[in-house]
Structures are given as structure tokens and as C-alpha cells.
N, C-alpha and C positions, 0 to 999 in steps of 0.2 A: 368174539371181539371184546375189547375192553375187560379182559380178565374174566370173561364169562357173562352171559346174559342175565345171570342172577343179580350181578351188580347193576346191570342196566335197569332191570325191573325194580330193584330196590330204590334206586335213585328216583325213578319216576313215581313210585307208589307211596313214598314217604311224604309227599306233598300234594296239595290240591284239595278240591272240595270233597264233600261226602260222596262215596261211590254211588253211581247210578245203577239202575237195573236194566237199562237199555243203552244201545249205542247211538250216538248222534250221527245221522247220515251226512256224509260230506256234501251231498247234493243240496242240503237245506241249511248248511252252516252259514251264519251271518258274519263270522270272522274265523280266522284260523284257530283261535283259542276256544271256539264254541264247542265245549265238550271234549276237546283233545288238547292236552297240555304238552309243552315242549319237553323233549327228552334229551338232555345234554350230559356230558360226562366229565369227570375230573381229568386234568392233564391232556384233554383233547380240545384245543382252541380253534381248530378248523372244523366248522359245522357244515352239515348238509343243509340245503336251502329248501324250504317248503312254501308253497303258495297255492291259493285257490284259483283255479282257472276253469274256463268253460270249453268243453269239447262236444260238438254235435248237439248243442243246446243243453248239456248237462254239466253241472258243476262237479269237479273232481279235484283231488290234490295232486299237484305236480311236485316231484322231489328231484333235486339235482345235487350231485356230489362230485367233487374233484379232490380226491384224497382226504375227505373229511368224514365225520360221523356225527349224527344226531338223528332224532326221530320225533314222533308224536305218539302220545299214549292216552287212552281213555281208562279212567278208574271206574270199574264196575264191580258188582258182586252178584253172581248168578250161580245157582245150583245146576250142574250139568244134567242130572237125572240119568235116565237110561239111554237117551240119545239127544245130542244137540249138534245141529249142523251149522257150520261156519261157511258163509257164502260171500264171495267178493269177485271183483274183476280188477285186473291190473294189466299194465303194459310197460315194457322196458325198451330202451333204445339199443342196448347191447349187453352182452355178458362180459365177465372179466376173464381175460386170457390167463392171468396168474392166480385166479381164485382156486382155493382148495379147502373144502370143508373138513378135511382131516388134519390140517395144520393151522397153528395159530396165525402165522403170517399170511395165510390165504383165506381167513375167516371173514370174508366180505361178500356181499350180494347186492346186485342192482335193485332187488326188491325182496323184502321179507315181511312176514306178519307173524307176530309172536303172541302167545297166550300164556299169561302168568297165573299160577294156581296158588291157593292158600297154603301156607306152611302147616304141616301136620306134626306137632311136637311129640306126640306119642310114638312116632316112627323115627325120631332123630335121637342121636346120642347126647350125652350130658353136655359135652363141650359145645356142640352146635347149638343146643337150646340156650346155653348160657350166653354165647356170643349174640344170638338173636335177641335175647331179653335185654342185654345191654344196649344194643342198637335201638330197640323200640323205646327204651327209656329216654334215649337221646333225641330221637326223631319224633316220637309220639304217634307213630303210625304202624300199621301192620306190615310186616315184611313178607314177601312172597316165598314160596317153596320151589317146586318144580316148574318147568316151562316147556312149552312146545314152540318150535320155530318152523313155519312153513316158508320154504326158501325157493328162489329161482337160481338154481346152480348152473355151472358151466359144463360139467362132465358126468356127474353121478347120475345113475339111472333114476327115472321117476319112480316114486314109492319107496326109495331107499330111506331107511331110518338110521341115523348116525348120531353119536354123542357129540355135542359141541366140544371143540378141542380144549376149551378152557375149563369146562365143568360138565360132568355127566348128569347134573341136575337139570340140564337143558338138553333136550333131544331134538334133532333137526329132521324134518320130513321134507324130502324133495318133491315139490309139486310140479315144477317145470324145470327143464334142463336143456341147455344148448341154445342155439340161435335160430332154430327153425321158426319160432313164433315171435321173435323180436319185432318191434314196430307195429304190433297189432294187439287189440284188446283180447284178453283171454278170460273166460269165466271159470271160476273154481268153486268147488263144494267139497268140504271135508267134515266127516263125523268126528267131532272132538273127543267124544267118549271112547269110540273105537280106537282112535289114534293114541290116546293116552294109555289105554290098556295095552296096546301093541308096544308102545315105547317104554312104559314103566311097569307093566305086568300087574296092574291093579286098577280099580275104578278111581276116577279123578275126584279130588276135593273141589270146593267152590272155586270158580274163576274170579280173579280179583283185578285183572287188567288185560287189555288188548292193545297192541301197539303196531305201528308201521315203521319200517326202517329201510333207508337206502344209504349204505355206508361203503367207504373205500379207504379207511384209515390204515389198514394193514397192507393192502396191495398198492395203494397210491394211484389207482386208476380212476376213471370218470364214467358216470352213467346218469341217465335221466329216467325216472320212473313216474308212472301215473297210477293213482289208486282211486277206484270207484267205491261206491258205498259198500260197507261191510255190515253184514246182518247175521243174526243168530236166530235159528228157527228150531222149534221142537219137532 
């Protein structure tokens, strides 16, 4: 979506406070901006809506979209090491009937979590390094490199790894697919290091951002999602 998640991550990471080394749990946030900044895009005026709500005595984030797109992001800096497990729970109201992870006009998901990694200039070409340097001089912040997206798809088999239709610098990993578990909380656990190696063929650089996204700007559909605490564990 939005000409690639690289642009998404760039917009989010060029602003905000100094990166943290831990994630603020949604269950302990005092406001929606407590550790998680808004993620909005140029030329997209219709945004998804996010709010803190309580379910079964636990505070979570509820996201709603009706043909819009926006998200929330936490700026962090963490060395993945040999193994780093990303854990979370989520729930969606429905899947998108016209969603298609292989096409730009279908690149929407009722729920997704993405992980942005530091740019590695020694592995990039001259022109890419030059463009990034110019952007950093303008924005004054570090721009991300590759990214992983953990998605709730509609048709692709679970564990499928597929390049984002806008950029192969973002690789999509299908964690849930189809409607069998819509309307119920689902616990997830992913080894970021193993996933990055499978997607990009090498060990990951530092993580510099983690975001949540419920979007429908390409399909024009509607969905509601709930996100529980996201944690990182060695």
C-alpha cells in the first residue's frame, strides 16, 4: 500500500522522540500517543481510526477502517541477536473479499504488524545511498531499510512469504488467513531473526520501528481489528 511500506516506515520514523529500547504495552498506555505515534500518509485523507478500549478487563487498541489508511508506530532500536521472538494477540471482524497480496490494488489487510530494520548502506547501490542521504539531510532522522509485514490475509496459505507488490524491500509473512478465526482473539509468536533470514537470505540489522496497521485504501472495504500487547523476548 501507499507505494510500498518503505515509504510508510520512512514517514513514521523521521519524526518523534528518541528511539526506546522497549515497547510500551497497550494495556498500560495512559493515552493513545503514549509510546506509539500516529502513522499517516501523503495523499491519503481518509484515515483509519484508533482508540483505547477495554475488553475483558484488559486495555487494547481498537482499529476501524472504511476505505482509509493510517496506523500507529513505536520508534525503537533493538539488536535482534541470534533469536528475538515477537509475540502479540489480535482479533479481526472480517477479511477482505477483494484483498490480494500479489497486486497493488489488493494490498490491504484488516490487521498487520510490521517491523522496520535499519538501512545498511554498504549493501546498497550508489544512487540509493545518495537519495537516502538527501532525505536524511532534509528530515534529520534515520531512514529504514528492509521491513517484514506480518499479515492476516484472505486466501494465501499460512507461512507464505511474498514480496510486497510495491517493493521487494518489504516481505510479507502470512500469519493468519481466511475467516475461520475472525471474531476471536488469536495469539501469535514469530521468530524475527528466522523470518528475516527466510525472507532476505541474511541476518537482520537493528530493528528501528514496529507498527500496527488496519487499512483499506486500495480495496475500499471495511474492517475492525483489535490489538493486544506486543512484546519482544530473547
